C-alpha positions as CSV (number, residue, x, y, z in Angstrom):
1,M,-0.2,0.0,0.2
2,E,1.5,3.2,-0.8
3,T,1.4,6.0,1.5
4,A,1.1,9.7,0.2
5,F,4.2,11.7,1.9
6,T,3.0,15.5,2.5
7,P,5.4,17.4,4.5
8,A,4.1,20.7,3.6
9,T,0.5,20.0,4.9
10,A,1.8,18.3,7.6
11,L,4.0,20.9,8.7
12,I,1.1,23.7,8.2
13,G,-1.3,21.3,10.2
14,G,1.5,21.1,13.0
15,A,2.0,24.8,13.2
16,L,-1.8,25.5,13.5
17,I,-2.4,23.1,16.2
18,G,0.6,24.4,18.0
19,L,-1.0,28.0,17.4
20,A,-4.1,26.9,18.6
21,A,-2.8,25.5,21.8
22,T,-0.7,28.4,22.6
23,C,-3.4,30.7,22.2
24,L,-5.7,28.8,24.2
25,Y,-3.1,28.7,27.1
26,A,-2.1,32.3,26.6
27,G,-5.3,33.5,26.3
28,I,-7.3,31.8,29.0
29,G,-4.8,29.8,30.7
30,R,-6.1,26.4,29.6
31,I,-4.4,23.2,28.2
32,A,-5.7,22.2,24.7
33,G,-6.1,18.7,25.6
34,M,-9.1,17.3,23.7
35,S,-10.3,14.8,25.8
36,G,-10.6,16.9,28.8
37,I,-12.2,19.7,26.8
38,V,-14.9,17.5,25.3
39,N,-15.5,15.7,28.6
40,T,-15.8,18.9,30.7
41,A,-18.1,20.4,28.1
42,L,-20.6,17.4,28.5
43,E,-20.3,17.1,32.0
44,Q,-19.9,20.9,33.6
45,R,-22.1,23.7,32.9
46,E,-19.2,26.1,34.1
47,G,-16.9,27.0,31.3
48,R,-19.0,25.4,28.6
49,G,-18.9,28.3,26.3
50,W,-15.3,28.4,25.4
51,R,-15.0,24.8,25.1
52,A,-18.1,24.4,22.8
53,A,-16.4,27.3,20.7
54,F,-13.0,25.4,20.4
55,I,-14.8,22.2,19.4
56,A,-16.8,23.9,17.0
57,G,-13.8,25.8,15.5
58,L,-12.0,22.7,15.2
59,M,-14.7,21.0,13.3
60,L,-15.3,24.0,11.2
61,A,-11.7,24.0,10.3
62,A,-11.8,20.5,9.2
63,G,-14.8,21.2,7.3
64,V,-13.3,24.1,5.4
65,W,-9.9,22.2,4.7
66,L,-11.8,19.2,3.2
67,S,-14.0,21.5,0.8
68,L,-10.9,23.7,-0.4
69,S,-8.4,20.8,-0.7
70,G,-10.9,18.0,-2.4
71,A,-9.5,15.5,0.2
72,S,-11.4,12.3,1.3
73,P,-11.9,11.8,5.2
74,R,-10.5,8.4,5.3
75,G,-13.9,7.4,3.5
76,S,-12.7,3.8,2.0
77,F,-11.8,2.4,5.5
78,P,-14.3,-0.2,6.9
79,L,-16.9,1.3,9.1
80,P,-16.5,-1.1,11.7
81,W,-12.9,-0.5,12.1
82,L,-13.6,2.9,12.5
83,I,-16.1,2.4,15.4
84,A,-13.7,0.0,17.3
85,A,-10.9,2.6,16.8
86,G,-13.0,5.3,18.3
87,L,-14.2,3.2,21.1
88,L,-10.5,2.1,21.9
89,V,-9.1,5.5,21.8
90,G,-12.0,6.8,24.1
91,F,-11.2,4.1,26.4
92,G,-7.3,4.8,26.1
93,T,-7.8,8.4,27.0
94,R,-9.8,7.8,30.2
95,L,-7.1,5.2,31.2
96,G,-4.3,7.5,30.5
97,N,-5.8,10.3,32.0
98,G,-5.6,12.4,28.9
99,C,-5.4,12.1,25.0
100,T,-2.5,12.8,22.3
101,S,-3.4,16.7,22.3
102,G,-3.1,17.1,26.2
103,H,0.0,15.0,26.6
104,G,1.7,15.1,23.2
105,I,1.4,18.9,22.4
106,C,0.9,20.6,25.7
107,G,2.5,18.0,28.2
108,L,5.6,17.5,26.2
109,A,6.0,21.2,26.1
110,R,5.9,21.6,29.8
111,L,8.4,18.9,30.1
112,S,6.0,16.5,31.7
113,M,7.3,13.2,32.4
114,R,4.1,11.7,32.8
115,S,3.2,13.1,29.3
116,L,6.5,11.6,27.9
117,L,5.6,8.0,29.1
118,A,2.0,8.7,27.6
119,V,3.3,9.7,24.0
120,L,5.8,6.8,24.3
121,A,2.8,4.2,25.0
122,F,0.6,6.2,22.3
123,M,3.3,5.6,19.5
124,A,4.3,2.2,20.6
125,S,0.4,1.1,20.6
126,G,0.1,2.9,17.0
127,I,3.1,1.1,15.4
128,A,1.6,-2.3,16.9
129,T,-1.5,-1.6,15.3
130,V,-0.6,-0.5,12.2
131,Y,1.8,-3.6,11.8
132,V,-1.1,-5.9,13.2
133,L,-3.6,-4.2,10.6
134,R,-1.4,-4.4,7.7
135,H,0.7,-7.5,8.4
136,V,-1.7,-10.0,10.3
137,L,-5.1,-9.1,9.3
138,A,-4.2,-7.3,5.9
139,V,-6.8,-4.9,6.6
140,L,-4.6,-1.8,5.3
141,A,-3.0,-4.1,2.5
């Protein structure tokens, strides 16, 4: 399976994520960990406004990018696998007390050892998952 290497869009996307995290922290002193933002927006009333605006902004930006670039949002991947992946990610964020954005972007920037260990676990899990899906189950072949 051929993989598209897109360093320019990856660099721009990473810079925008870093900018959003920086603006959120500099603006209101909050960490841009998506699992925490979504969880708190659903469970608490206080602070729901900025959380809803942040989530809506992310979704709107993704929609604008898809419409302008003509890219497909992984439409060819089997739906049951996507659902299973989403459930496993949700479980993992609860288990790890945070998600890739909170630990990987904000935690590493704060030199948090806990975040470093979490990111190493994320990466190892991702590598193992791709190996199993491509080479053992041949789902991504």
